[in-house]
C-alpha positions as CSV (number, residue, x, y, z in Angstrom):
1,M,68.2,98.2,101.9
2,A,68.0,99.1,105.6
3,Q,71.3,99.5,107.5
4,R,70.4,96.7,110.0
5,Q,69.6,94.3,107.2
6,A,72.7,95.1,105.3
7,A,74.9,94.7,108.4
8,S,73.4,91.3,109.1
9,R,74.3,89.8,105.7
10,D,76.9,87.2,105.8
11,M,79.3,88.7,103.2
12,F,82.4,89.1,105.3
13,A,84.8,86.2,105.9
14,E,87.0,86.3,109.0
15,K,90.8,85.9,108.4
16,D,93.2,86.5,111.3
17,R,91.9,89.8,112.7
18,L,90.4,91.0,109.4
19,R,87.0,90.9,107.9
20,I,87.2,90.5,104.1
21,A,84.4,90.7,101.5
22,T,84.7,90.0,97.8
23,L,82.1,91.7,95.6
24,R,82.7,90.7,92.0
25,N,86.2,92.0,91.4
26,N,86.3,94.2,94.4
27,V,87.9,93.3,97.7
28,I,87.0,95.2,100.9
29,I,89.1,94.6,104.0
30,H,87.9,95.9,107.4
31,A,90.2,96.1,110.3
32,T,89.8,97.5,113.9
33,G,92.8,98.5,115.9
34,K,96.5,99.2,115.1
35,R,97.6,95.6,114.7
36,A,94.7,94.6,112.5
37,A,95.2,97.8,110.4
38,A,98.8,97.0,109.9
39,L,97.9,93.5,108.8
40,A,95.2,94.8,106.4
41,L,97.7,97.2,104.8
42,E,100.1,94.3,104.3
43,E,97.4,92.2,102.8
44,C,95.9,94.7,100.4
45,R,96.6,94.9,96.7
46,E,96.0,97.6,94.1
47,G,92.2,98.1,93.6
48,D,91.3,96.8,97.1
49,L,89.5,99.0,99.6
50,V,90.7,99.0,103.2
51,V,88.6,100.5,106.0
52,V,90.4,101.1,109.3
53,N,89.6,103.0,112.5
54,V,93.2,104.3,113.0
55,K,95.3,107.0,111.2
56,V,97.3,105.6,108.3
57,E,100.6,107.4,107.9
58,Q,101.9,105.9,104.6
59,Q,99.6,105.3,101.7
60,P,99.9,101.7,100.4
61,E,99.0,100.7,96.8
62,C,95.4,100.0,97.8
63,D,92.7,102.6,98.5
64,V,92.4,103.4,102.3
65,M,89.6,104.9,104.3
66,D,91.2,105.7,107.6
67,V,89.8,107.5,110.6
68,V,90.9,110.9,109.2
69,H,89.2,110.2,105.9
70,L,86.0,109.0,107.6
71,R,85.9,112.1,109.8
72,E,85.9,114.3,106.7
73,T,83.4,112.3,104.7
74,G,81.0,110.9,107.3
75,S,79.4,107.5,106.6
76,I,79.9,105.9,103.2
77,A,77.5,103.8,101.2
78,L,79.0,101.2,98.8
79,W,77.3,99.4,96.0
80,I,78.3,97.7,92.8
81,E,77.6,99.2,89.4
82,G,78.7,96.8,86.7
83,E,82.2,95.8,87.7
84,T,82.9,99.0,89.7
85,L,82.5,99.7,93.4
86,R,80.6,103.0,93.7
87,R,80.8,105.1,96.8
88,E,78.7,107.9,98.1
89,T,79.5,109.8,101.3
90,A,77.2,111.5,103.7
91,R,79.0,114.8,102.9
92,Q,78.3,114.3,99.1
93,R,74.7,113.6,99.8
94,Q,73.9,116.2,102.4
95,G,76.7,118.7,102.2
96,A,78.9,119.9,105.1
97,R,77.2,120.0,108.4
98,L,77.5,123.0,110.8
99,W,79.4,121.0,113.5
100,T,82.0,119.7,110.9
101,Q,83.1,123.2,109.8
């Protein structure tokens, strides 16, 4: 699926300052900014995936992709395999790039 097409799908619900998607048993919470990130980290539960554009100092019970993680991995593709949310990073697919070393 093309990135533009995937981004245009109406799968995220807006709640407060958060964008939340539920894919089978997987919850993905996207937040932009410090306040929204703090709210997302309060809302998340074990097994949830939180994506934020700030640095997270303390690891909550959910899985977090913060700005530090995303700088290391590059973009991340997500898809469902059975009941599991599978991830593949740009780094896994293409290897380390010269400008990231």
